[in-house]
C-alpha positions in Angstrom: -0.3 -0.1 0.0 1.3 3.5 -0.9 0.8 6.6 1.0 1.4 9.6 -0.9 1.9 12.9 0.5 1.2 16.9 0.0 3.3 18.8 1.5 1.7 22.4 1.5 4.0 25.4 -0.1 5.1 27.8 2.5 3.7 31.3 2.5 6.2 34.0 1.6 6.2 37.4 2.7 8.1 40.6 1.3 8.7 43.3 3.2 10.8 46.0 2.3 13.6 47.6 4.1 14.7 51.2 3.9 18.4 50.4 5.3 21.4 48.4 4.2 20.3 45.9 6.8 18.4 44.9 9.9 19.1 42.6 12.5 17.1 39.2 12.7 15.1 39.9 15.3 14.0 43.5 14.3 13.6 41.9 11.1 11.2 38.9 12.7 9.2 41.7 15.0 8.9 43.7 12.4 6.8 41.1 10.4 4.9 40.3 13.3 5.9 37.1 13.7 7.1 37.7 17.0 5.5 39.5 19.7 8.4 41.2 21.3 12.1 41.4 21.5 12.0 38.3 24.0 10.1 36.6 21.8 12.6 36.8 19.0 15.5 36.0 21.3 14.0 32.6 22.4 12.9 31.4 19.0 16.9 32.3 17.7 18.2 30.8 20.4 16.7 27.6 19.8 16.9 27.2 16.5 13.4 27.8 15.4 15.0 30.3 12.9 16.6 29.5 9.1 18.0 32.4 7.3 19.0 31.5 3.5 18.3 28.0 4.1 20.1 27.2 7.8 19.4 27.5 11.1 21.1 31.0 12.2 21.2 31.5 16.2 22.4 35.0 16.3 19.5 37.3 16.5 22.0 39.9 15.5 22.5 38.8 12.3 22.4 41.4 9.9 19.6 40.7 7.4 20.4 42.4 4.1 17.9 43.1 0.5 17.3 39.7 -0.5 17.6 37.4 2.0 14.9 34.8 3.0 14.0 34.1 6.6 12.3 30.7 8.0 9.7 30.5 10.8 7.4 28.8 11.6 6.7 27.1 7.9 6.3 31.1 6.6 9.5 32.3 5.1 9.7 36.4 5.1 11.7 38.0 2.3 13.6 41.3 3.0 13.0 43.4 -0.2 
């Protein structure tokens, strides 16, 4: 017996940044992915956030235009 599994595509959200870069924790807050800076710190240090496909544990990581941040099955793209 074969079971077919369909994986839902992850929704993408584009957010414009007006500076050269923004810190990862601030980017998550700006996109309403987290409610507070403390919440951002916990999820980042817990290994729940990926930047450009790699798990990132640095909340001060610089996010620049074109970077893709993945959290809770959603992708946030810096434009």
